[in-house]
Rosetta silent file (secondary structure, phi, psi, omega in degrees, C-alpha in Angstrom):
SEQUENCE: MKSKKIKKYFTKYILEFFVIVMGITFSFFVQNVRNDIQIDTKRELIIDNLLSELESNQAYIDDKKQVFRREMEYVNKLLLDSLSTKEIKKYPKNLSPLNPFLV
SCORE:     score description
SCORE:     0.000 S_00000001
   1 L     0.000  -38.246 -179.209  -67.517   68.287  -42.748 S_00000001
   2 H   -66.916  -39.050 -179.626  -64.275   66.931  -41.452 S_00000001
   3 H   -68.784  -31.993  176.976  -65.362   63.282  -41.973 S_00000001
   4 H   -65.682  -40.382  179.279  -66.417   64.108  -45.528 S_00000001
   5 H   -67.235  -41.855  179.388  -62.929   65.510  -46.205 S_00000001
   6 H   -64.148  -42.870  179.459  -61.261   62.461  -44.635 S_00000001
   7 H   -62.598  -38.560  179.745  -63.440   60.138  -46.709 S_00000001
   8 H   -65.675  -45.955  179.097  -62.512   62.061  -49.868 S_00000001
   9 H   -67.282  -39.006  179.293  -58.756   61.858  -49.144 S_00000001
  10 H   -61.425  -45.195  178.557  -59.034   58.208  -48.111 S_00000001
  11 H   -63.745  -41.912  179.622  -60.754   57.346  -51.404 S_00000001
  12 H   -61.794  -46.909 -178.182  -58.184   59.370  -53.362 S_00000001
  13 H   -70.495  -34.707  176.405  -55.226   57.644  -51.712 S_00000001
  14 H   -63.990  -44.285  178.027  -56.785   54.196  -52.058 S_00000001
  15 H   -62.898  -43.091  177.964  -57.283   54.820  -55.794 S_00000001
  16 H   -62.136  -42.936  178.305  -53.694   56.102  -56.137 S_00000001
  17 H   -61.570  -43.787  179.605  -52.382   53.033  -54.272 S_00000001
  18 H   -62.377  -42.785  179.495  -54.453   50.750  -56.520 S_00000001
  19 H   -64.835  -41.596  179.501  -53.148   52.485  -59.684 S_00000001
  20 H   -64.819  -46.086 -179.718  -49.521   52.190  -58.492 S_00000001
  21 H   -62.795  -42.597  179.059  -49.914   48.501  -57.616 S_00000001
  22 H   -65.609  -37.689  177.957  -51.607   47.781  -60.951 S_00000001
  23 H   -64.007  -44.542  178.809  -48.834   49.663  -62.809 S_00000001
  24 H   -65.075  -43.244  178.822  -46.107   47.671  -61.079 S_00000001
  25 H   -61.224  -43.271  179.585  -47.985   44.411  -61.683 S_00000001
  26 H   -64.657  -39.004  179.339  -48.452   45.249  -65.351 S_00000001
  27 H   -65.871  -38.607  175.560  -44.739   46.086  -65.756 S_00000001
  28 H   -63.721  -40.497  179.320  -43.785   42.707  -64.236 S_00000001
  29 H   -62.821  -45.183  179.670  -46.227   40.976  -66.593 S_00000001
  30 H   -63.323  -40.688  178.897  -44.782   42.768  -69.635 S_00000001
  31 H   -64.331  -40.437  177.540  -41.226   41.885  -68.547 S_00000001
  32 H   -64.444  -40.867  178.132  -42.187   38.209  -68.164 S_00000001
  33 H   -63.957  -42.955  178.934  -43.766   38.160  -71.624 S_00000001
  34 H   -62.094  -42.635  178.208  -40.651   39.794  -73.088 S_00000001
  35 H   -64.323  -41.005  178.550  -38.407   37.212  -71.387 S_00000001
  36 H   -62.644  -41.437  178.522  -40.575   34.337  -72.672 S_00000001
  37 H   -64.444  -41.647  179.567  -40.362   35.669  -76.229 S_00000001
  38 H   -64.845  -41.936  178.725  -36.584   36.027  -75.931 S_00000001
  39 H   -64.652  -42.523  178.184  -36.231   32.466  -74.580 S_00000001
  40 H   -62.757  -39.529  178.463  -38.426   31.092  -77.384 S_00000001
  41 H   -63.803  -44.378  178.017  -36.329   32.906  -79.985 S_00000001
  42 H   -64.657  -39.516  179.457  -33.115   31.469  -78.545 S_00000001
  43 H   -62.405  -43.455  178.281  -34.678   28.000  -78.369 S_00000001
  44 H   -63.562  -39.935  178.525  -35.665   28.168  -82.051 S_00000001
  45 H   -63.589  -42.976  179.009  -32.148   29.311  -82.984 S_00000001
  46 H   -64.505  -42.937  179.483  -30.588   26.430  -81.046 S_00000001
  47 H   -63.385  -42.679  177.690  -32.957   23.910  -82.653 S_00000001
  48 H   -61.970  -42.174  178.663  -32.173   25.267  -86.130 S_00000001
  49 H   -64.802  -41.143  178.527  -28.435   25.044  -85.435 S_00000001
  50 H   -64.318  -41.175  178.929  -28.777   21.480  -84.154 S_00000001
  51 H   -64.063  -42.719  179.532  -30.773   20.455  -87.210 S_00000001
  52 H   -66.968  -34.933  177.191  -28.222   21.956  -89.590 S_00000001
  53 H   -67.638  -39.546  177.370  -25.425   20.229  -87.664 S_00000001
  54 H   -64.276  -40.953  177.582  -27.259   16.904  -87.878 S_00000001
  55 H   -63.838  -40.973  178.167  -27.742   17.341  -91.619 S_00000001
  56 H   -64.145  -42.855  178.024  -24.062   18.166  -91.986 S_00000001
  57 H   -63.837  -39.049  178.907  -23.089   15.112  -89.953 S_00000001
  58 H   -64.535  -41.195  177.288  -25.381   12.912  -92.033 S_00000001
  59 H   -63.488  -40.819  177.917  -23.779   14.174  -95.247 S_00000001
  60 H   -63.257  -44.024  179.446  -20.326   13.496  -93.779 S_00000001
  61 H   -63.493  -43.427  178.408  -21.346    9.974  -92.751 S_00000001
  62 H   -61.193  -42.045  178.499  -22.792    9.244  -96.197 S_00000001
  63 H   -63.387  -44.169 -179.548  -19.584   10.467  -97.832 S_00000001
  64 H   -66.734  -34.589  176.296  -17.435    8.349  -95.527 S_00000001
  65 H   -62.910  -43.063  179.711  -19.603    5.284  -96.210 S_00000001
  66 H   -63.742  -43.707  178.707  -19.098    5.731  -99.942 S_00000001
  67 H   -64.040  -42.411 -179.414  -15.329    6.131  -99.517 S_00000001
  68 H   -63.011  -43.537  178.704  -15.191    3.093  -97.246 S_00000001
  69 H   -61.323  -44.114  179.956  -17.108    0.937  -99.753 S_00000001
  70 H   -62.156  -44.701 -178.650  -14.806    2.005 -102.586 S_00000001
  71 H   -68.948  -37.586  178.483  -11.689    1.302 -100.559 S_00000001
  72 H   -67.555  -36.692  176.053  -12.964   -2.057  -99.290 S_00000001
  73 H   -62.806  -41.717  178.995  -13.792   -3.081 -102.831 S_00000001
  74 H   -63.100  -45.535 -179.937  -10.246   -2.117 -103.847 S_00000001
  75 H   -65.347  -43.369  179.152   -8.733   -4.078 -100.947 S_00000001
  76 H   -61.585  -40.698  178.449  -10.901   -7.132 -101.654 S_00000001
  77 H   -65.701  -38.067  177.786   -9.887   -7.137 -105.293 S_00000001
  78 H   -65.207  -41.487 -179.702   -6.256   -6.888 -104.294 S_00000001
  79 H   -67.296  -32.772 -179.845   -6.649   -9.771 -101.847 S_00000001
  80 L   -88.378    3.705 -179.043   -8.372  -11.914 -104.461 S_00000001
  81 L    60.472   32.349  178.419   -5.708  -11.084 -107.036 S_00000001
  82 L  -111.513   12.391  179.545   -8.287   -9.623 -109.378 S_00000001
  83 L   -83.676  123.273 -178.775   -6.952   -6.078 -109.304 S_00000001
  84 L  -108.943  165.529  177.925   -5.818   -4.984 -112.712 S_00000001
  85 H   -65.062  -28.414  178.048   -3.839   -1.981 -113.854 S_00000001
  86 H   -63.106  -42.773  179.222   -6.968   -0.762 -115.584 S_00000001
  87 H   -70.814  -32.535  176.631   -8.768   -0.553 -112.229 S_00000001
  88 H   -65.547  -39.067  178.102   -5.772    1.130 -110.642 S_00000001
  89 H   -69.702  -28.287  179.262   -5.916    3.783 -113.368 S_00000001
  90 H   -74.887  -15.241 -178.736   -9.679    4.132 -112.771 S_00000001
  91 L   -59.214  141.274 -176.321   -9.040    4.995 -109.136 S_00000001
  92 L   -51.679  137.435 -174.322   -9.962    8.659 -108.460 S_00000001
  93 L   -64.474  -33.712 -176.597   -7.192   11.035 -109.466 S_00000001
  94 L   -79.460   -5.187  179.514   -7.335   13.077 -106.269 S_00000001
  95 L  -119.710  150.239  177.679   -6.774    9.953 -104.129 S_00000001
  96 L   -84.218  139.716  177.029   -3.862    7.587 -103.937 S_00000001
  97 L   -67.124  -13.592  177.895   -4.593    3.932 -104.720 S_00000001
  98 L   -87.690   -3.482 -176.649   -2.517    3.131 -101.657 S_00000001
  99 H   -53.914  -44.610 -179.662   -4.897    5.072  -99.414 S_00000001
 100 H   -60.900  -26.490 -177.066   -6.820    2.003  -98.137 S_00000001
 101 H   -87.923  -25.380 -178.344   -3.531    0.466  -97.001 S_00000001
 102 H   -87.063  -20.399  179.021   -2.137    3.574  -95.360 S_00000001
 103 L   -80.563    0.000    0.000   -5.235    4.319  -93.347 S_00000001
């Protein structure tokens, strides 16, 4: 009778130990999944920010190329003595015609 009781308690405690170990293992697994999701979300946010920054930089570069071409054309015309007052008046109002020389 005593061995039957010991066997019953031994089985009970083994099952309890197994349930506790499985619970702890499952909680670690859930925490790892949660961390992976959080890292992926941050990675996507960083990639989106980098892409928007690259697009912004590309727009800035395109704008500067256009300004540079306009100013170089103005300087070349001045150097070739083909710059007329009409072209000086055509120069954009928000910019000074002396801008290519002052930069």
